[in-house]
N, CA, C and O of each residue as an XYZ file, in Angstrom:
856
protein
N      47.588    129.680     52.351
C      47.291    130.655     53.893
C      46.142    131.042     54.100
O      45.454    131.704     53.322
N      45.799    130.595     55.343
C      44.462    130.840     55.835
C      44.446    132.370     56.757
O      45.158    132.811     57.659
N      43.472    132.793     56.153
C      42.749    134.114     56.764
C      41.769    133.952     57.677
O      40.789    133.220     57.535
N      42.081    134.789     58.843
C      41.083    134.596     59.852
C      39.839    135.475     59.576
O      39.902    136.687     59.368
N      38.653    134.711     59.596
C      37.501    135.549     59.148
C      36.683    136.168     60.477
O      35.472    136.380     60.406
N      37.323    136.393     61.490
C      36.997    136.980     62.494
C      35.874    136.292     63.212
O      35.386    135.235     62.810
N      35.396    137.061     64.519
C      34.780    136.053     65.449
C      32.899    136.131     64.768
O      32.435    137.088     64.148
N      32.300    135.111     65.055
C      30.678    135.418     64.702
C      30.033    135.427     65.753
O      30.376    134.736     66.713
N      29.041    136.163     65.767
C      28.016    136.818     66.725
C      26.653    136.246     66.199
O      26.456    136.027     65.004
N      25.834    136.049     67.075
C      24.597    135.615     66.900
C      23.778    137.052     67.534
O      24.192    137.796     68.424
N      22.529    137.151     66.778
C      21.353    137.921     67.537
C      20.397    137.349     67.368
O      20.301    136.811     66.265
N      19.567    137.229     68.069
C      17.923    136.819     68.406
C      16.774    138.159     67.974
O      16.714    139.304     68.421
N      16.350    137.805     67.445
C      14.945    138.738     67.130
C      13.488    138.010     67.265
O      13.183    136.983     66.658
N      12.926    138.483     67.866
C      11.479    137.950     68.550
C      10.632    138.465     67.135
O      10.789    139.593     66.668
N       9.921    137.676     66.679
C       8.942    138.169     65.531
C       7.647    138.738     66.450
O       7.267    138.380     67.564
N       7.139    139.738     65.562
C       5.953    140.413     66.432
C       4.759    140.402     65.556
O       3.744    141.013     65.889
N       4.845    139.658     64.322
C       3.575    139.685     63.430
C       2.805    138.797     63.875
O       1.702    138.932     63.345
N       2.846    137.552     64.922
C       1.770    136.775     65.174
C       2.235    136.036     66.681
O       3.382    135.704     66.981
N       1.060    135.891     67.483
C       1.838    135.556     68.958
C       2.720    133.990     68.539
O       2.570    133.343     67.503
N       3.497    133.717     69.517
C       3.910    132.385     69.639
C       4.659    132.145     68.401
O       4.805    130.941     68.191
N       5.088    132.776     67.671
C       5.868    132.688     66.589
C       7.170    132.311     67.080
O       7.517    132.917     68.093
N       7.899    131.545     66.662
C       9.247    130.944     66.858
C      10.081    132.390     66.463
O       9.869    133.064     65.455
N      11.058    132.671     67.504
C      12.335    133.391     67.133
C      13.239    133.185     66.164
O      13.760    132.070     66.136
N      13.613    134.123     65.220
C      14.623    133.809     64.110
C      15.963    134.315     64.873
O      16.178    135.164     65.738
N      16.732    133.433     64.174
C      18.196    133.654     64.526
C      18.663    134.520     63.135
O      18.018    134.347     62.101
N      19.496    135.199     63.155
C      20.627    135.400     62.181
C      22.049    135.653     62.849
O      22.253    136.169     63.948
N      22.768    135.286     62.151
C      24.103    134.979     62.064
C      24.622    136.135     61.241
O      24.144    136.389     60.135
N      25.805    136.979     61.896
C      26.204    138.352     61.285
C      27.727    137.968     61.631
O      28.036    137.470     62.714
N      28.641    138.245     60.614
C      29.961    137.940     60.962
C      30.722    139.226     60.855
O      30.505    139.953     59.886
N      31.488    139.526     61.656
C      32.324    141.087     61.662
C      33.549    140.594     60.813
O      34.094    139.495     60.914
N      33.855    141.542     60.017
C      34.847    141.439     59.235
C      36.312    141.395     59.817
O      36.640    142.137     60.743
N      37.130    140.548     59.270
C      38.640    140.426     59.775
C      39.314    141.805     59.762
O      38.772    142.800     59.281
N      40.787    141.796     60.440
C      41.514    142.855     60.397
C      42.016    143.085     58.444
O      42.261    144.057     57.730
N      41.977    141.992     58.301
C      42.981    142.069     56.905
C      41.575    142.726     55.836
O      41.765    143.737     55.161
N      40.267    142.022     55.822
C      39.023    142.520     55.370
C      38.819    144.118     55.529
O      38.728    144.876     54.563
N      38.767    144.474     56.719
C      38.847    145.814     57.081
C      39.755    146.730     56.454
O      39.281    147.832     56.176
N      41.014    146.504     56.158
C      41.712    147.194     55.954
C      41.385    147.374     54.278
O      41.683    148.431     53.723
N      40.908    146.534     53.716
C      40.415    146.423     51.998
C      39.395    147.199     51.943
O      39.253    147.928     50.962
N      38.542    147.200     52.911
C      37.166    148.085     52.647
C      37.282    149.433     52.773
O      37.896    150.071     53.627
N      36.526    149.879     51.687
C      36.597    151.641     51.274
C      36.111    152.106     52.684
O      35.228    151.653     53.412
N      37.017    153.213     52.845
C      36.594    153.885     54.226
C      35.063    154.583     53.890
O      34.736    155.055     52.802
N      34.215    154.516     55.128
C      32.744    155.130     54.807
C      32.838    156.871     55.267
O      33.057    157.261     56.414
N      32.654    157.594     54.283
C      32.718    159.143     54.582
C      31.489    159.547     54.083
O      30.585    158.851     53.622
N      31.560    160.835     54.235
C      30.442    161.778     53.812
C      30.852    162.246     52.497
O      31.908    162.877     52.439
N      30.035    161.989     51.182
C      30.376    162.614     50.010
C      29.756    164.021     49.605
O      28.625    164.408     49.310
N      30.784    164.503     49.705
C      30.396    166.144     49.102
C      30.555    166.575     47.634
O      31.593    166.641     46.975
N      29.309    166.850     47.277
C      29.145    167.459     45.879
C      29.751    168.451     45.239
O      29.108    169.500     45.223
N      31.198    168.460     44.492
C      31.971    169.874     44.296
C      31.577    170.251     43.012
O      31.619    169.436     42.090
N      31.027    171.917     42.778
C      30.914    171.960     41.459
C      31.868    173.133     41.172
O      32.795    173.658     41.789
N      31.170    173.362     39.799
C      32.101    174.673     39.530
C      31.642    175.964     39.545
O      30.620    176.161     38.888
N      32.119    176.881     40.112
C      31.896    178.411     40.909
C      31.035    178.905     40.097
O      31.463    178.744     38.954
N      29.863    179.517     40.100
C      28.958    180.083     39.462
C      29.713    181.429     38.902
O      30.649    182.014     39.447
N      29.114    181.738     37.770
C      29.737    183.175     36.975
C      29.048    184.074     37.663
O      28.011    183.793     38.265
N      29.681    185.471     37.620
C      28.958    186.468     38.191
C      28.324    187.132     36.863
O      28.939    187.209     35.800
N      27.191    187.535     37.041
C      26.528    187.996     36.009
C      26.604    189.623     36.142
O      25.912    190.310     36.894
N      27.491    190.023     35.340
C      27.614    191.230     35.488
C      27.571    191.703     33.967
O      28.093    190.971     33.127
N      27.051    192.732     33.633
C      27.076    193.476     32.446
C      28.227    193.650     31.834
O      29.024    194.343     32.467
N      28.583    193.254     30.813
C      29.849    193.471     29.908
C      29.910    194.704     28.995
O      28.956    194.857     28.233
N      31.073    195.756     28.966
C      30.645    196.868     28.203
C      30.975    196.630     26.889
O      32.159    196.294     26.864
N      30.437    196.644     25.644
C      31.056    196.799     24.420
C      32.301    197.073     24.382
O      32.771    197.718     25.320
N      33.131    196.664     23.314
C      34.596    196.956     23.072
C      34.917    198.167     22.392
O      36.017    198.719     22.411
N      33.564    198.672     21.593
C      33.981    200.131     21.086
C      33.536    201.051     22.004
O      33.601    202.204     21.580
N      33.121    200.935     23.076
C      32.807    201.849     24.099
C      34.136    202.651     24.408
O      34.057    203.880     24.381
N      35.170    202.145     24.657
C      36.370    202.481     25.046
C      37.025    203.268     24.125
O      37.904    203.924     24.685
N      36.938    203.529     22.605
C      36.988    203.916     21.741
C      36.857    205.387     21.693
O      35.790    205.931     21.977
N      37.973    206.086     21.320
C      37.270    207.872     21.258
C      38.446    208.448     20.094
O      39.318    207.720     19.621
N      38.277    209.805     19.775
C      39.348    210.505     19.045
C      40.611    210.717     19.861
O      41.585    211.021     19.173
N      40.783    210.643     20.927
C      42.062    210.782     21.625
C      42.923    209.424     21.312
O      44.038    209.417     20.791
N      42.183    208.286     21.733
C      42.817    207.126     21.309
C      43.073    206.743     20.000
O      44.171    206.297     19.668
N      41.997    206.906     19.106
C      42.652    206.883     17.816
C      43.603    207.588     17.376
O      44.364    207.197     16.491
N      43.682    208.826     17.995
C      44.915    210.016     17.455
C      45.921    209.614     18.092
O      47.009    209.936     17.614
N      45.916    208.879     19.227
C      47.573    208.436     19.940
C      47.807    207.226     19.209
O      48.964    207.134     18.798
N      47.134    206.381     18.959
C      47.848    205.228     18.280
C      48.258    205.586     16.559
O      49.211    205.089     15.959
N      47.320    206.515     16.025
C      47.895    206.603     14.512
C      49.087    207.908     14.732
O      49.542    208.368     13.685
N      49.503    208.396     15.813
C      50.748    209.054     15.958
C      51.888    208.492     15.949
O      52.877    208.999     15.418
N      51.873    207.248     16.607
C      52.788    206.442     16.611
C      53.040    205.215     15.689
O      53.894    204.354     15.901
N      52.236    205.250     14.705
C      52.022    204.453     13.627
C      52.037    205.282     12.211
O      53.069    205.768     11.748
N      50.966    205.360     11.691
C      50.806    205.840     10.228
C      51.232    207.041     10.452
O      51.830    207.464      9.463
N      51.185    207.920     11.469
C      51.725    209.468     11.276
C      53.011    209.448     12.100
O      53.140    210.463     12.784
N      53.838    208.696     12.194
C      54.965    208.554     12.833
C      56.355    208.592     11.652
O      56.534    207.670     10.855
N      57.105    209.619     11.714
C      58.219    209.590     10.732
C      59.332    208.303     10.684
O      60.060    208.270      9.692
N      59.450    207.531     11.434
C      60.181    206.305     11.583
C      59.400    205.381     10.940
O      59.874    204.937      9.894
N      58.189    204.919     11.333
C      57.333    204.300     10.125
C      57.351    204.575      8.995
O      57.422    203.650      8.186
N      57.303    205.706      8.613
C      57.020    206.242      7.112
C      58.012    205.987      6.308
O      57.821    205.706      5.125
N      59.532    206.072      7.006
C      60.782    205.913      6.293
C      61.003    204.220      6.429
O      61.850    203.767      5.659
N      60.552    203.572      7.029
C      60.623    202.059      7.199
C      59.734    201.657      5.918
O      60.322    200.812      5.243
N      58.572    201.999      5.433
C      57.779    201.515      4.359
C      58.648    202.175      2.702
O      58.380    201.753      1.577
N      59.648    203.230      3.016
C      60.187    203.591      1.996
C      61.338    202.510      1.767
O      61.615    202.064      0.653
N      62.037    202.105      3.064
C      63.126    201.202      3.091
C      62.606    199.792      2.523
O      63.222    199.051      1.757
N      61.099    199.554      3.174
C      60.645    198.047      2.659
C      60.782    197.817      0.866
O      61.242    196.894      0.194
N      60.054    199.321      0.458
C      59.870    199.452     -0.984
C      61.371    199.198     -1.851
O      61.482    198.494     -2.855
N      62.388    199.910     -1.230
C      63.749    199.759     -1.669
C      64.067    198.512     -1.681
O      64.801    198.188     -2.615
N      63.669    197.447     -0.735
C      64.288    196.010     -0.267
C      63.689    195.132     -1.619
O      64.259    194.148     -2.091
N      62.462    195.695     -2.105
C      62.329    194.815     -3.177
C      62.416    195.421     -4.706
O      61.775    195.169     -5.726
N      63.358    196.218     -4.450
C      64.042    196.493     -5.790
C      62.749    197.455     -6.683
O      62.427    197.331     -7.864
N      62.174    198.434     -5.621
C      61.551    199.063     -6.267
C      61.857    200.235     -6.876
O      62.082    200.984     -5.924
N      62.031    200.973     -8.059
C      62.843    201.970     -8.501
C      62.105    203.556     -8.014
O      60.921    203.828     -7.815
N      62.764    204.018     -7.969
C      62.590    205.422     -7.769
C      61.352    206.337     -8.283
O      60.683    207.226     -7.757
N      61.357    205.739     -9.492
C      60.360    206.470    -10.419
C      58.686    206.043    -10.420
O      57.672    206.599    -10.840
N      58.941    204.876     -9.786
C      57.774    203.958     -9.591
C      56.463    205.142     -8.619
O      56.955    206.055     -7.956
N      55.334    205.032     -8.636
C      54.512    205.693     -8.162
C      54.182    205.261     -6.742
O      53.580    206.046     -6.009
N      54.458    204.335     -6.413
C      54.366    203.756     -4.943
C      55.282    204.639     -4.429
O      54.812    205.587     -3.799
N      56.900    204.535     -4.584
C      57.531    204.925     -4.040
C      57.764    206.569     -4.113
O      58.386    207.300     -3.343
N      57.132    206.831     -5.158
C      57.022    208.449     -4.978
C      55.959    209.041     -3.562
O      56.118    209.971     -2.771
N      55.107    208.241     -3.685
C      53.960    208.171     -2.606
C      54.465    208.033     -1.397
O      54.094    208.859     -0.563
N      55.205    207.221     -1.074
C      55.880    206.834      0.356
C      56.963    207.839      0.641
O      57.060    208.296      1.780
N      57.896    208.265     -0.446
C      58.764    209.132     -0.038
C      58.294    210.660      0.156
O      58.893    211.455      0.880
N      57.302    210.919     -0.485
C      56.404    212.090     -0.084
C      56.026    212.119      1.159
O      56.377    212.976      1.970
N      55.094    210.939      1.437
C      54.506    211.108      2.702
C      55.580    211.160      4.046
O      55.480    211.871      5.047
N      56.619    210.174      3.716
C      57.423    210.304      4.723
C      58.371    211.597      5.129
O      58.611    211.886      6.301
N      58.892    212.362      3.950
C      59.249    213.755      4.240
C      58.051    214.617      4.588
O      58.484    215.521      5.302
N      56.809    214.750      4.421
C      55.777    215.315      5.296
C      55.898    215.170      6.748
O      56.165    216.109      7.499
N      55.692    213.959      7.119
C      55.701    213.196      8.548
C      56.878    213.595      9.169
O      56.900    213.605     10.400
N      57.794    213.904      8.580
C      59.318    214.401      9.083
C      59.130    215.894      9.286
O      59.591    216.362     10.327
N      58.485    216.744      8.393
C      58.354    218.255      8.676
C      57.507    218.408      9.662
O      57.661    219.419     10.348
N      56.517    217.573      9.969
C      55.601    217.623     10.628
C      56.413    217.612     12.063
O      56.586    218.635     12.724
N      56.857    216.387     12.425
C      57.313    216.171     13.591
C      58.165    217.009     14.101
O      58.115    217.256     15.306
N      59.343    217.754     13.066
C      60.165    218.864     13.708
C      59.892    220.009     13.871
O      60.530    220.846     14.509
N      58.235    220.217     12.907
C      57.614    221.457     13.251
C      56.985    221.364     14.956
O      56.977    222.307     15.747
N      56.593    220.262     15.166
C      55.937    220.204     16.779
C      57.257    220.185     17.735
O      57.119    220.712     18.839
N      58.378    219.687     17.445
C      59.599    219.700     18.274
C      59.683    221.108     18.628
O      59.572    221.506     19.788
N      59.944    222.108     17.289
C      59.925    223.204     17.617
C      59.179    224.300     18.342
O      59.542    225.184     19.117
N      57.970    223.930     17.811
C      56.634    223.967     18.668
C      56.868    224.034     20.105
O      56.992    225.057     20.780
N      56.914    222.827     20.490
C      56.805    222.489     21.775
C      58.283    223.246     22.738
O      58.244    223.206     23.968
N      59.216    223.742     22.181
C      60.345    224.344     22.791
C      59.766    225.893     22.565
O      59.858    226.526     23.617
N      59.288    226.542     21.654
C      59.155    227.772     21.676
C      57.954    227.903     22.792
O      57.730    228.930     23.433
N      57.257    226.726     22.898
C      56.216    227.301     24.349
C      56.678    226.777     25.584
O      56.649    227.574     26.521
N      57.054    225.753     25.793
C      57.683    225.315     26.983
C      58.964    225.556     27.492
O      59.345    225.149     28.590
N      60.092    226.661     26.169
C      61.518    226.735     26.714
C      62.448    225.392     26.643
O      61.995    224.330     26.216
N      63.558    225.514     27.023
C      64.569    224.363     27.012
C      64.395    223.689     28.111
O      64.343    224.313     29.171
N      64.293    222.551     28.101
C      64.325    221.851     29.611
C      65.600    222.059     30.732
O      66.791    222.107     30.423
N      65.256    222.127     31.584
C      65.879    222.667     32.746
C      66.681    221.580     33.495
O      66.059    220.641     33.991
N      67.962    221.648     33.600
C      68.789    220.687     34.579
C      68.053    220.844     36.033
O      67.836    221.886     36.653
N      67.746    219.539     36.378
C      67.425    219.681     37.718
C      68.313    219.338     39.140
O      68.766    218.222     39.391
N      68.438    220.341     39.869
C      69.370    219.990     40.737
C      68.649    219.892     42.147
O      68.150    220.835     42.759
N      68.697    218.473     42.566
C      67.680    218.587     43.859
C      67.837    219.460     45.007
O      66.956    219.949     45.714
N      69.398    219.607     45.101
C      69.706    220.643     46.445
C      68.937    221.973     46.308
O      68.756    222.720     47.269
N      68.451    222.252     44.934
C      67.688    223.762     44.978
C      66.093    223.326     44.630
O      65.292    224.138     44.168
N      65.764    221.950     44.917
C      64.543    221.733     44.865
C      63.721    221.561     46.253
O      64.349    221.128     47.219
N      62.223    221.905     46.413
C      61.472    221.762     47.084
C      60.446    220.716     47.105
O      59.415    220.913     46.462
N      60.588    219.710     47.712
C      59.613    218.600     47.208
C      58.827    218.342     48.319
O      59.393    217.958     49.343
N      57.201    218.535     48.295
C      56.332    218.685     49.438
C      55.897    217.042     49.095
O      55.826    216.682     47.920
N      55.633    216.154     50.143
C      55.307    214.801     50.078
C      54.056    214.618     51.308
O      54.376    214.568     52.496
N      52.889    214.544     50.947
C      51.815    214.001     51.905
C      51.850    212.483     52.133
O      52.182    211.495     51.478
N      51.358    212.740     53.357
C      51.670    211.430     54.136
C      52.769    210.803     53.909
O      52.837    209.753     53.270
N      54.022    211.593     54.579
C      55.516    211.180     54.576
C      55.545    210.677     55.938
O      56.590    210.034     56.042
N      54.897    210.658     57.042
C      55.441    210.461     58.056
C      55.876    208.879     58.034
O      57.054    208.626     58.290
N      54.960    207.787     57.734
C      55.074    206.224     57.711
C      54.929    205.706     56.139
O      54.437    206.396     55.246
N      55.411    204.462     55.981
C      54.937    204.109     54.764
C      55.875    204.324     53.527
O      57.099    204.210     53.466
N      55.118    204.611     52.717
C      55.970    204.491     51.164
C      56.338    205.923     51.105
O      57.402    206.272     50.593
N      55.290    206.971     51.734
C      55.928    208.483     51.834
C      56.842    208.696     52.663
O      57.387    209.787     52.497
N      57.346    207.908     53.739
C      58.119    208.143     54.748
C      59.223    207.923     53.914
O      60.046    208.788     53.616
N      59.237    206.382     53.420
C      60.508    205.987     52.339
C      60.974    207.014     51.191
O      62.184    207.203     51.071
N      60.080    207.687     50.342
C      60.200    208.632     49.838
C      60.961    209.739     50.182
O      61.930    210.092     49.510
N      60.538    210.387     51.319
C      61.164    211.461     52.246
C      62.669    211.058     52.491
O      63.590    211.813     52.181
N      62.847    209.907     53.028
C      64.371    209.740     53.527
C      65.201    209.382     52.230
O      66.427    209.338     52.320
N      64.589    209.132     51.059
C      65.225    208.957     50.069
C      65.836    210.359     49.052
O      66.879    210.536     48.423
N      64.969    210.938     49.212
C      65.249    212.589     48.655
C      65.755    213.303     49.511
O      66.468    214.234     49.138
N      65.551    213.096     50.775
C      66.535    213.325     51.792
C      68.039    213.147     51.730
O      68.869    214.008     52.021
N      68.300    211.796     51.272
C      69.759    211.704     51.326
C      70.288    212.051     49.817
O      71.453    211.765     49.541
N      69.627    212.532     49.047
C      69.852    212.845     47.943
C      69.623    214.715     47.966
O      69.266    215.487     47.076
N      70.068    214.974     49.602
C      70.464    216.329     49.375
C      69.229    217.456     48.880
O      69.537    218.583     48.492
N      67.547    216.898     48.966
C      66.522    217.768     48.678
C      65.952    218.572     49.623
O      65.697    218.034     50.700
N      65.724    219.570     49.505
C      64.420    220.109     50.586
C      63.222    219.438     50.783
O      62.383    219.532     49.887
N      62.926    218.674     51.929
C      61.516    217.862     51.865
C      60.903    218.579     52.895
O      61.523    218.942     53.895
N      59.437    218.855     52.659
C      58.487    219.349     53.556
C      57.388    218.371     53.135
O      56.804    218.181     52.068
N      57.305    217.760     54.478
C      56.202    216.632     54.837
C      54.757    216.891     55.224
O      54.641    217.447     56.316
N      53.756    216.648     54.653
C      52.467    216.925     55.377
C      51.603    215.743     55.947
O      51.326    214.851     55.145
N      51.135    215.629     57.262
C      50.686    214.536     57.670
C      49.910    215.180     58.889
O      50.011    216.307     59.374
N      48.846    213.766     59.341
C      48.034    214.469     60.365
C      48.879    214.158     61.798
O      48.681    214.746     62.862
N      49.778    213.188     61.582
C      50.753    212.731     62.882
C      51.695    213.777     62.994
O      52.135    214.438     62.054
N      51.980    213.894     64.175
C      52.961    215.047     64.810
C      54.228    214.408     65.089
O      54.308    213.391     65.776
N      55.478    215.146     64.427
C      56.611    214.598     64.459
C      57.456    215.550     65.593
O      57.399    216.777     65.684
N      58.163    214.723     66.331
C      59.203    215.443     66.950
C      60.104    216.576     66.835
O      60.287    216.616     65.618
N      60.698    217.406     67.283
C      61.480    218.511     66.793
C      62.523    217.466     66.510
O      62.666    217.039     65.364
N      63.348    216.986     67.637
C      64.474    216.184     67.581
C      64.178    215.283     65.924
O      64.674    215.720     64.885
N      63.408    214.159     65.952
C      63.151    213.272     64.879
C      63.330    214.379     63.350
O      64.023    214.065     62.382
N      62.895    215.081     63.413
C      62.608    216.097     62.156
C      64.310    216.900     61.676
O      64.723    217.168     60.548
N      64.966    217.102     62.996
C      66.204    217.657     62.483
C      67.045    216.530     62.430
O      68.045    216.623     61.719
N      66.844    215.525     63.018
C      67.845    214.249     62.614
C      67.811    213.757     61.505
O      68.773    213.233     60.943
N      66.510    213.889     60.990
C      66.391    213.144     59.239
C      66.597    214.780     58.336
O      66.599    214.630     57.114
N      66.729    215.949     58.721
C      66.563    216.704     58.005
C      65.485    217.190     56.760
O      65.611    217.663     55.631
N      64.435    216.817     57.585
C      63.119    216.929     56.846
C      62.070    217.654     57.863
O      61.907    217.468     59.069
N      61.496    218.436     57.072
C      60.535    219.495     57.868
C      59.141    219.145     57.776
O      58.695    219.132     56.629
N      58.574    218.941     58.441
C      57.009    217.932     58.859
C      56.380    219.232     59.387
O      56.820    220.020     60.224
N      54.856    219.258     58.449
C      54.112    219.829     58.725
C      52.717    219.285     59.295
O      51.972    218.901     58.394
N      52.235    219.175     60.496
C      50.717    218.657     61.135
C      49.819    219.512     60.195
O      49.575    220.713     60.318
N      49.243    218.407     58.946
C      48.221    219.160     58.471
C      47.076    218.101     57.756
O      47.504    216.951     57.662
N      46.134    218.246     57.406
C      45.221    217.471     57.314
C      44.766    217.890     55.822
O      44.049    218.876     55.653
N      45.256    217.024     54.656
C      45.255    217.449     53.504
C      43.416    217.568     52.859
O      43.087    218.292     51.919
N      42.644    216.842     53.497
C      41.277    217.248     53.299
C      40.678    218.436     53.611
O      39.519    218.772     53.367
N      41.537    219.052     54.167
C      40.908    220.245     54.545
C      41.804    221.605     53.815
O      42.952    222.016     53.985
N      40.780    222.006     53.024
C      41.479    223.411     52.284
C      42.287    224.472     52.832
O      43.364    224.840     52.362
N      41.717    224.943     53.844
C      42.650    225.800     54.651
C      43.790    225.178     55.539
O      44.673    225.856     56.064
N      43.710    224.230     55.615
C      45.232    223.637     56.251
C      46.071    223.525     55.395
O      47.276    223.601     55.636
N      45.646    223.352     54.401
C      46.652    223.067     53.357
C      47.321    224.282     52.513
O      48.419    224.309     51.956
N      46.345    225.247     52.592
C      46.755    226.624     52.292
C      47.880    227.239     53.603
O      48.905    227.871     53.348
N      47.501    226.954     54.738
C      48.089    227.741     55.384
C      49.806    226.912     55.766
O      50.831    227.417     56.226
N      49.486    225.406     55.310
C      51.049    224.615     55.529
C      51.631    225.263     54.304
O      52.841    225.351     54.513
N      51.378    225.686     53.297
C      51.829    226.144     51.928
C      52.217    227.368     51.947
O      53.085    227.664     51.125
N      51.816    228.217     52.678
C      52.334    229.431     53.294
C      53.438    229.159     54.383
O      54.449    229.859     54.437
N      53.292    228.503     54.926
C      54.841    228.387     56.022
C      55.613    227.596     55.541
O      56.735    227.719     56.034
N      55.500    226.445     54.424
C      56.638    225.910     53.712
C      57.334    227.039     52.835
O      58.560    227.140     52.795
N      56.576    227.788     52.215
C      57.152    228.837     51.435
C      57.858    230.119     52.624
O      58.784    230.762     52.129
N      57.616    230.362     53.566
C      58.206    231.168     54.442
C      59.536    230.285     55.139
O      60.719    230.625     55.117
N      59.067    229.312     55.627
C      60.561    228.702     55.772
C      61.528    227.890     55.226
O      62.603    227.613     55.759
N      61.127    227.507     54.140
C      61.917    226.837     53.189
C      62.127    227.942     51.794
O      62.722    229.019     51.846
N      61.637    227.497     50.890
C      61.238    228.155     49.783
C      60.071    227.778     49.156
O      59.143    227.145     49.659
N      60.196    228.340     47.654
C      59.086    228.281     46.716
C      58.945    226.482     46.280
O      59.990    225.891     46.009
N      57.568    225.694     46.244
C      57.503    224.862     46.185
C      57.408    224.309     44.714
O      56.574    224.734     43.914
N      58.480    223.163     44.368
C      58.684    222.960     43.111
C      58.367    221.644     42.441
O      58.506    221.360     41.251
N      57.791    220.687     43.702
C      57.782    219.312     43.402
C      56.563    218.745     44.297
O      56.830    218.902     45.488
N      55.120    218.044     44.062
C      54.261    217.615     44.794
C      54.222    216.314     44.613
O      53.857    215.872     43.523
N      54.616    215.418     45.716
C      54.257    214.113     45.911
C      53.593    213.196     46.575
O      53.668    212.014     46.239
């Protein structure tokens, strides 16, 4: 199979090194269509490197440890009645006799943790009273920024569940829209303490005592 090598062009270049020098003839051959398709494209090579890591000071892990965190973790592990009784069950699964020292220690620990847990429940019941049943029809929920967005969705959702809704927002809402949705709108800038106090007084006067703030 013969391949067309393409046309051949001749170019002449005069020598300027010395006078009356003979002309030099160079022959340049243009690539054919087949060779041009096989040649790699000539493009600009861009060097791509890994992103530079931000040099910020990382805090040590022990900086976030505190007495509250440690006590919270111990309350759900070592000091939890369920975990204490699981230890007793694990010992019995190994056929540990009740008279063994480790079984007596685990049982005493589980009993003491259970007694402390019951005492904590009784203390909370005395301090805060029995949990009350929530009836949304008797609740007054105040939502800040409840004209649009997520606040507006919360206001409409609670409104559909027969709750008394009061919305504080810098935007003004028409009276017809307020009555149509069953939501009381109060134009108020929550960054101003005086406006918030005035709006709270109007809500108590128009609706009732505020029971929930969103």
